[in-house]
C-alpha positions in Angstrom: 107.7 116.5 115.6 111.2 115.3 116.4 113.7 115.9 113.6 114.2 112.2 112.9 110.4 111.9 112.3 110.5 114.8 109.9 113.4 113.4 108.1 111.6 110.0 107.7 108.5 111.6 106.4 110.3 113.7 103.9 112.4 110.7 102.8 109.2 108.7 102.1 107.7 111.6 100.2 110.8 111.9 98.1 110.9 108.2 97.5 107.3 108.2 96.3 108.0 111.0 93.8 111.2 109.2 92.5 109.4 105.9 92.1 106.4 107.4 90.4 108.5 109.3 87.9 110.6 106.1 87.3 107.6 104.0 86.3 105.6 106.8 84.6 106.2 105.8 81.0 106.8 102.1 81.5 103.9 101.4 79.1 102.2 103.9 76.7 98.8 105.4 77.4 96.0 104.8 74.8 92.6 106.4 74.4 90.9 103.3 75.9 93.0 103.7 79.0 91.9 107.3 79.4 88.2 106.2 79.2 88.7 103.5 81.8 90.5 106.0 84.0 87.6 108.4 83.7 85.1 105.6 84.7 87.2 104.7 87.7 87.5 108.4 88.7 83.8 108.9 88.5 83.1 105.9 90.6 85.8 106.9 93.1 84.3 110.4 93.4 80.8 109.0 93.9 82.1 106.6 96.7 84.0 109.4 98.4 81.0 111.7 98.3 78.6 109.0 99.5 80.9 108.2 102.5 82.3 111.6 103.4 80.3 112.1 106.5 81.4 108.7 107.8 85.0 109.4 106.9 84.9 112.8 108.7 83.8 111.0 111.9 86.6 108.5 111.4 89.1 111.3 111.0 87.8 113.1 114.1 87.8 110.0 116.3 90.9 108.2 115.1 93.7 107.7 117.6 97.0 108.9 116.2 98.6 105.6 117.2 96.2 103.5 115.1 96.9 102.9 111.4 94.3 104.3 109.1 92.2 101.8 107.1 92.2 103.1 103.5 89.2 101.9 101.5 90.3 104.1 98.6 92.5 101.2 97.9 89.6 99.8 95.8 90.2 102.3 93.1 94.0 102.5 93.2 94.4 98.7 93.1 92.0 98.5 90.1 94.1 101.2 88.4 97.3 99.3 89.0 96.0 96.2 87.4 93.9 97.7 84.6 95.8 100.9 83.6 99.3 102.1 82.7 101.5 103.1 85.6 101.2 106.8 85.1 97.4 106.6 85.4 97.7 104.3 88.4 99.7 107.1 90.0 97.2 109.7 88.9 94.4 107.6 90.5 96.2 107.7 93.9 96.7 111.4 93.7 93.1 112.0 92.5 91.5 109.9 95.3 93.5 111.5 98.1 93.0 115.0 96.8 89.3 114.4 96.4 89.0 112.9 99.8 90.8 115.8 101.4 88.6 118.3 99.6 85.4 116.6 100.6 86.3 115.1 104.0 88.6 117.7 105.6 86.6 120.5 107.4 86.5 123.9 105.7 87.5 125.6 109.0 90.9 123.9 108.7 91.9 124.6 105.0 95.6 123.9 105.3 96.6 120.5 103.8 98.2 118.6 106.7 101.4 116.6 106.3 99.6 113.4 107.3 97.5 113.4 104.1 100.6 113.9 101.9 102.5 111.3 103.8 99.6 108.8 103.5 99.4 109.3 99.8 103.2 108.9 99.5 103.1 105.5 101.3 100.4 104.3 98.9 102.4 105.6 95.9 105.5 103.6 97.1 103.4 100.5 97.4 101.8 101.2 94.0 105.0 101.5 92.2 106.3 98.3 93.7 103.1 96.5 92.5 103.6 98.0 89.1 107.1 96.6 88.9 105.9 93.2 89.9 103.1 93.2 87.3 105.3 94.6 84.5 107.9 91.8 85.1 105.6 88.9 85.9 102.4 89.3 83.8 102.2 88.1 80.2 100.3 91.3 79.2 100.5 94.3 81.4 98.2 96.1 82.0 95.3 93.8 81.4 93.6 90.6 82.4 95.3 87.3 83.0 96.5 85.5 79.9 94.4 82.8 78.2 95.0 79.2 79.1 95.0 77.5 82.4 98.7 77.7 83.3 99.4 81.2 81.9 96.2 82.5 83.5 97.0 81.0 86.8 100.5 82.4 86.7 99.2 85.9 86.0 96.6 85.6 88.8 99.3 84.6 91.3 101.4 87.6 90.1 98.4 90.0 90.5 97.7 88.7 94.1 101.3 89.0 95.0 101.5 92.5 93.7 98.4 93.6 95.6 99.8 92.0 98.8 103.1 93.7 98.3 101.4 97.1 97.8 99.5 96.6 101.1 102.6 95.4 103.0 104.8 98.3 101.9 102.1 100.9 102.6 101.3 99.4 106.1 105.0 99.0 107.0 105.8 102.6 106.2 102.8 103.9 108.2 103.6 101.7 111.2 107.2 102.9 111.2 106.0 106.5 111.3 103.6 105.7 114.2 106.4 103.9 116.1 108.8 106.9 115.6 106.4 109.6 116.5 104.6 107.8 119.4 107.0 105.2 120.7 104.9 102.2 121.9 105.5 100.5 125.2 105.4 97.1 123.5 104.8 95.5 120.1 101.3 94.6 121.2 100.6 98.3 121.8 101.9 99.2 118.3 99.7 96.6 116.7 96.7 97.1 118.9 94.4 98.2 116.1 96.1 96.0 113.4 93.0 93.7 113.1 91.2 96.5 111.3 93.8 96.1 108.5 91.9 93.0 107.5 89.2 95.3 106.3 91.7 97.1 104.1 92.7 93.7 102.7 89.0 93.2 101.8 89.1 96.6 100.1 92.1 95.4 98.0 90.3 92.2 97.1 87.3 94.4 96.0 89.8 96.4 93.9 90.9 93.3 92.0 87.2 92.6 91.3 86.8 96.2 90.1 89.7 95.8 87.7 88.1 92.7 86.2 84.7 94.4 85.9 86.4 97.4 84.2 88.2 95.3 81.7 85.7 92.6 80.9 82.2 93.8 81.8 79.9 96.8 81.5 81.3 99.7 83.5 77.8 100.3 84.9 78.3 97.2 87.0 80.8 99.2 89.1 77.9 100.9 90.8 77.6 97.8 92.9 81.2 98.3 94.1 80.2 101.8 95.2 77.3 100.4 97.2 79.6 97.8 98.8 82.0 100.5 99.8 79.4 102.5 101.6 78.5 99.3 103.6 82.1 98.7 104.3 82.6 102.2 105.7 79.7 101.8 108.1 81.3 98.6 109.4 84.6 100.5 109.9 82.9 103.2 111.8 81.2 100.7 114.1 84.5 99.0 114.8 86.1 102.4 115.6 83.2 103.3 117.9 83.5 100.0 119.7 87.2 100.6 120.3 86.6 104.1 121.5 84.0 102.8 123.9 86.6 100.6 125.5 89.3 103.4 125.8 89.2 106.3 128.3 89.7 109.4 126.2 91.8 111.2 128.8 94.3 108.5 129.8 94.2 105.9 127.0 93.5 103.2 129.5 90.5 100.9 129.6 87.2 102.4 130.5 85.6 101.3 133.8 83.1 99.0 132.0 85.6 97.4 129.7 88.1 96.9 132.6 85.4 95.2 134.6 84.6 92.9 131.6 88.2 91.9 131.3 88.5 91.4 135.1 85.5 89.1 135.1 87.2 87.1 132.3 90.4 86.8 134.3 88.5 85.7 137.5 86.6 83.1 135.5 89.8 81.6 134.1 91.3 81.6 137.6 88.2 79.8 139.0 88.2 77.1 136.3 92.0 76.7 136.1 93.0 77.1 139.8 94.9 80.3 139.1 95.0 83.6 141.0 94.2 87.2 140.1 95.3 90.3 141.9 93.3 93.5 141.8 94.6 97.0 142.8 92.6 100.2 143.3 94.6 103.4 143.3 93.7 106.9 144.3 95.9 109.9 143.7 96.3 111.8 146.9 95.1 115.4 147.1 94.4 115.5 143.3 91.6 118.1 143.8 94.2 120.6 144.8 95.8 120.3 141.3 92.5 120.9 139.5 91.7 123.8 141.8 95.2 125.4 141.4 96.0 124.7 137.7 92.7 123.9 136.1 91.1 120.7 134.8 93.0 120.7 131.5 96.3 120.5 133.4 94.7 117.9 135.7 94.0 115.8 132.6 97.7 116.1 131.5 98.7 114.8 135.0 96.3 111.9 134.7 97.8 111.0 131.3 101.3 111.0 132.7 100.2 108.8 135.6 98.6 106.4 133.2 101.9 106.1 131.3 103.7 105.5 134.6 101.3 102.7 135.5 101.6 100.9 132.2 105.4 101.1 132.5 105.2 99.2 135.8 103.0 96.3 134.8 103.2 93.4 132.4 101.6 93.1 129.0 98.8 90.8 130.3 97.9 93.2 133.1 95.0 95.5 132.4 95.1 99.1 133.6 91.8 101.1 133.7 90.5 104.4 134.8 88.0 103.8 137.5 86.8 107.3 137.7 88.1 110.8 138.5 91.6 110.3 139.9 91.1 106.6 140.6 92.7 103.8 138.7 92.2 100.0 138.7 94.7 97.2 137.7 94.0 93.5 137.3 97.0 91.2 137.4 96.6 87.5 136.6 98.9 84.9 138.0 100.2 86.7 141.1 100.8 83.7 143.5 100.6 85.3 146.9 99.2 88.4 148.6 102.8 89.3 149.7 103.9 89.4 146.1 100.9 91.5 145.1 101.7 93.9 147.9 105.3 94.2 146.6 104.0 95.0 143.1 101.7 97.6 144.5 104.5 99.2 146.5 106.7 99.4 143.4 103.9 101.3 141.7 103.5 103.5 144.8 107.2 104.4 144.6 107.0 105.1 140.9 104.3 107.8 141.1 106.5 110.4 142.9 108.9 110.2 139.9 106.2 111.6 137.6 107.0 115.2 136.7 104.7 117.4 134.6 106.3 120.6 133.4 104.1 123.7 133.0 106.2 126.1 130.8 103.5 128.8 130.7 103.6 129.0 134.5 107.4 128.5 134.8 106.8 125.6 137.2 106.4 121.8 137.4 104.0 119.5 139.1 105.8 116.8 141.0 105.9 114.9 144.3 102.6 113.2 143.5 101.6 110.3 145.8 99.1 107.5 145.6 97.2 105.3 148.0 96.6 101.6 146.9 94.3 98.9 148.1 95.0 95.3 147.1 93.0 92.0 147.0 93.9 88.6 145.8 91.4 86.1 144.3 90.5 83.4 145.2 90.0 84.0 148.9 87.4 83.3 151.5 84.1 85.2 150.9 85.3 86.4 147.5 82.9 84.8 145.0 83.1 87.3 142.1 84.3 90.6 140.8 82.0 92.7 143.1 83.3 91.0 146.2 86.9 91.6 145.1 86.2 95.2 144.4 84.6 95.7 147.7 87.6 94.2 149.5 90.0 96.3 147.4 88.1 99.5 148.0 88.0 98.8 151.8 91.7 98.4 151.8 92.1 101.6 149.8 90.0 103.4 152.4 92.2 102.2 155.2 95.3 103.5 153.3 93.6 106.9 153.0 92.7 106.9 156.7 96.2 105.8 157.7 97.8 108.9 156.2 97.9 108.2 152.4 100.9 107.3 150.2 100.7 103.7 151.4 99.6 100.2 150.4 97.0 98.3 152.3 96.2 94.6 151.8 92.6 93.3 152.0 91.8 91.3 155.0 89.2 88.5 155.0 
């Protein structure tokens, strides 16, 4: 990791320790608090055990640029509201340690820095929530005060504290992602941000858990464990859906997902009198790279090509991997075929600038070229995405036949 990322991670870890120590003895711990902590810990352990296989799949398949949805927030939020600060801190440490022990595979026994950093971000948010509750509630820790106005005030304070905890945790994680894997745009950075709504749901469930712990029979908390198992299955499904849309090698759209988006763009153009440009690209002589350096190196080259392509298109343009060394790009609102050809030629000139170093071989892969076929919709005889793709593929074939490293426009 770059030095500035390491410094940031260590700084957040230090801040978490400092904040946790500062609030540790804000309020005294009583025997009843220890009993409630034990109940929460048992429920948290049961939930982690019941969902560990799902969590392991989420860990294996999670992209490093997507913020992790932490459903353990149910137990740490409940502890923040219902328990003294030192026990709220202990709940965060306990749940993360338990999750690492049960989720992380035995063949990789070293505790990774990511788990420690994730726990530290949660601790920073937790201590901020503790400060809000201690300053704003009539009786901290505990349930809202009696009476309509005092009770409503306490409820608002609790909701604000929970929201602040989530915001601080999420912000610290997003900064780490942005530093370690700089995004091309803000939309890239927040591409998986919709999943955070599920974490907001987990936080809401944590507030319910705190109320049940303080006011009702603790056995009712078994219902929360069941709800968490269902929530985890929903998270895994959403992750699988996202994975099905993303090519694992390049990070671009898969062929099926690209085609779906292209169909949507063509439909909008058809109903709104717009235009859509489509490019098919084929790397020239790519087989020689696989044969000379091996397929793993070929995959690295494809990833670098994907990065170059995305750097040359707009946010609304969709790049996809069509198959092998072929790529497809759909570009809405390109007025003329001449402008589409100019865009394609700019991409063609960008590809030779891609350089892939191979330190183990003391060489670099460079001077790559690409052939591109272009088609613009609407046009005569182009009634749908299949017709556009046929026209674009025919133009690509002409580019190949004419000597490669060139752009050809579809003729109608």
